[in-house]
C-alpha positions as CSV (number, residue, x, y, z in Angstrom):
1,X,17.0,-1.8,-13.5
2,X,17.9,-2.8,-9.9
3,X,21.1,-1.0,-10.2
4,X,19.5,2.0,-8.2
5,X,19.2,-0.3,-5.2
6,X,22.2,-2.6,-5.4
7,X,25.9,-2.2,-5.8
8,X,26.3,-6.1,-6.9
9,X,23.8,-8.5,-8.2
10,X,20.2,-7.8,-7.2
11,X,18.8,-9.9,-4.4
12,X,16.5,-12.8,-5.0
13,X,14.2,-12.9,-2.2
14,X,12.1,-15.8,-1.7
15,X,10.1,-15.4,1.4
16,X,9.6,-13.0,4.3
17,X,8.4,-13.1,7.8
18,X,8.0,-10.2,10.3
19,X,10.4,-7.4,9.6
20,X,12.9,-9.8,7.7
21,X,13.2,-10.9,4.0
22,X,15.3,-14.1,3.1
23,X,17.0,-14.9,-0.1
24,X,17.5,-18.1,-1.7
25,X,20.4,-19.0,0.3
26,X,18.5,-18.4,3.6
27,X,20.4,-15.2,4.3
28,X,18.4,-12.8,6.5
29,X,17.7,-9.1,5.6
30,X,16.1,-6.4,7.7
31,X,13.2,-4.9,5.3
32,X,13.6,-1.1,5.4
33,X,11.8,-0.4,2.2
34,X,8.6,-2.5,1.6
35,X,6.0,-0.6,3.6
36,X,5.9,-3.4,6.4
37,X,6.7,-1.1,9.3
38,X,3.2,-1.5,10.8
39,X,2.6,-5.2,11.0
40,X,5.6,-7.0,9.1
41,X,5.5,-9.8,6.4
42,X,3.2,-12.6,6.9
43,X,1.4,-11.2,10.0
44,X,-1.1,-14.0,11.0
45,X,-4.0,-11.4,11.7
46,X,-3.6,-10.0,8.2
47,X,-3.4,-13.2,6.7
48,X,-6.6,-14.3,8.5
49,X,-8.4,-11.1,7.5
50,X,-7.2,-11.4,3.9
51,X,-8.0,-15.1,3.5
52,X,-11.5,-14.4,4.8
53,X,-12.1,-11.5,2.4
54,X,-10.8,-13.5,-0.5
55,X,-13.1,-16.5,0.4
56,X,-15.9,-13.9,0.1
57,X,-14.9,-12.0,-2.8
58,X,-11.5,-11.3,-4.4
59,X,-11.6,-8.1,-6.4
60,X,-10.5,-4.5,-6.3
61,X,-12.1,-1.4,-5.3
62,X,-13.7,-0.5,-8.7
63,X,-16.7,-2.3,-7.9
64,X,-19.3,-1.4,-5.2
65,X,-19.4,-3.6,-2.0
66,X,-20.8,-2.8,1.4
67,X,-17.4,-3.6,3.1
68,X,-15.8,-0.7,1.4
69,X,-18.6,1.8,2.5
70,X,-18.3,0.4,6.0
71,X,-14.6,0.7,6.1
72,X,-14.7,4.2,4.7
73,X,-17.2,5.1,7.5
74,X,-15.1,3.7,10.1
75,X,-12.0,5.3,8.8
76,X,-13.6,8.9,8.5
77,X,-15.0,8.5,12.0
78,X,-11.5,8.6,13.2
79,X,-10.4,11.6,11.3
80,X,-11.4,15.4,11.4
81,X,-14.9,16.2,9.8
82,X,-13.0,18.0,6.9
83,X,-11.5,14.6,5.9
84,X,-14.7,12.9,5.3
85,X,-14.2,11.5,1.8
86,X,-12.2,8.5,1.0
87,X,-10.6,7.3,-2.2
88,X,-9.4,3.7,-2.4
89,X,-6.5,2.9,-4.6
90,X,-4.4,-0.1,-5.1
91,X,-0.7,1.3,-4.9
92,X,1.2,4.5,-3.9
93,X,1.7,5.3,-7.6
94,X,-2.0,5.3,-8.2
95,X,-2.5,7.4,-5.0
96,X,0.0,9.9,-6.1
97,X,-1.6,10.1,-9.6
98,X,-5.0,10.7,-7.9
99,X,-3.7,13.5,-5.6
100,X,-2.1,15.3,-8.5
101,X,-5.3,15.0,-10.7
102,X,-7.4,16.3,-7.7
103,X,-5.0,19.2,-6.7
104,X,-4.9,20.1,-10.5
105,X,-8.7,20.1,-10.6
106,X,-9.2,22.1,-7.4
107,X,-6.5,24.6,-7.9
108,X,-6.5,24.9,-11.9
109,X,-2.9,24.8,-12.1
110,X,-0.6,22.3,-14.0
111,X,2.7,22.8,-12.3
112,X,4.3,20.5,-9.8
113,X,7.2,20.6,-7.7
114,X,8.9,17.4,-6.6
115,X,11.7,16.7,-4.4
116,X,14.3,13.8,-4.6
């Protein structure tokens, strides 16, 4: 299943730091595909925030929590007024699925065009 990414055997990545990933032999690779361009892997501020949240409550967004509402309000305050509704999802795939379902509901069409 990894042939789409690798000509040879797939990489066995065992750790990451900043913009780099490291294999089991210690070889360093620049990570250009794992959505880490903003802060990188193992960023201390992200780790601290995640640890603080997990010490309080470790769950997903299907349950109500004041932090979700507060974050949505802070996020919406930075956007144009038309963009005032937030949907929290746990992955890009789930975001794409939600976007398709919302657009189909809004427009009433089932057709989709995708580009490779």
